[in-house]
C-alpha positions as CSV (number, residue, x, y, z in Angstrom):
1,X,0.5,-0.1,0.2
2,X,1.1,3.0,-1.1
3,X,1.6,5.9,1.6
4,X,-1.3,7.8,-0.6
5,X,-3.5,5.7,0.0
6,X,-3.2,5.1,2.8
7,X,-3.1,9.1,3.6
8,X,-6.4,8.7,1.5
9,X,-7.5,5.9,3.8
10,X,-7.1,7.4,6.6
11,X,-8.6,10.7,5.4
12,X,-11.8,8.8,4.7
13,X,-12.0,7.1,8.2
14,X,-11.8,10.8,9.8
15,X,-14.6,11.9,7.8
16,X,-16.4,9.0,9.1
17,X,-15.2,9.2,12.1
18,X,-16.1,12.4,12.7
19,X,-20.3,12.4,10.2
20,X,-20.5,9.4,13.7
21,X,-19.6,11.8,16.5
22,X,-21.8,14.7,15.3
23,X,-24.7,12.1,14.5
24,X,-23.9,10.8,18.1
25,X,-24.4,14.5,19.8
26,X,-27.7,15.4,17.5
27,X,-29.3,11.9,18.9
28,X,-28.1,11.9,22.1
29,X,-30.8,13.7,25.1
30,X,-27.3,14.3,27.8
31,X,-26.9,18.6,27.5
32,X,-23.1,16.8,28.4
33,X,-22.6,14.1,26.0
34,X,-23.7,16.2,23.7
35,X,-21.0,18.3,23.7
36,X,-18.1,16.0,24.5
37,X,-19.3,15.2,21.1
38,X,-19.2,17.9,19.2
39,X,-15.8,18.6,20.3
40,X,-14.6,15.8,19.8
41,X,-15.9,15.8,16.0
42,X,-14.2,20.0,15.9
43,X,-11.0,18.5,17.0
44,X,-11.6,15.2,13.8
45,X,-12.3,17.9,11.1
46,X,-9.5,19.9,12.7
47,X,-7.1,17.3,11.7
48,X,-9.1,16.6,8.4
49,X,-8.0,19.6,7.7
50,X,-4.8,19.2,8.2
51,X,-4.3,16.0,5.9
52,X,-6.9,17.5,3.3
53,X,-3.0,19.8,1.5
54,X,-1.0,16.6,2.6
55,X,-3.0,14.7,-0.2
56,X,-3.5,17.0,-2.7
57,X,1.1,17.1,-1.6
58,X,1.5,13.7,-2.8
59,X,-0.8,13.2,-5.2
60,X,1.1,15.9,-7.2
61,X,4.9,14.9,-5.7
62,X,3.5,10.5,-6.8
63,X,4.3,9.7,-10.6
64,X,0.8,7.6,-12.3
65,X,1.5,4.3,-13.6
């Protein structure tokens, strides 16, 4: 597995985790849990925002066969 495919897979997993956290926050009635899930989703989004430019950089560097 190439670095590019590993980073893309990690990015996809993070997006899935973020969506799950947002769903948990939406479904719970517990305000403390809702805040925790919302904060975790926001932190995950920050990691996603950091990794997306890296994917573009890797795509432009690795040769295509």
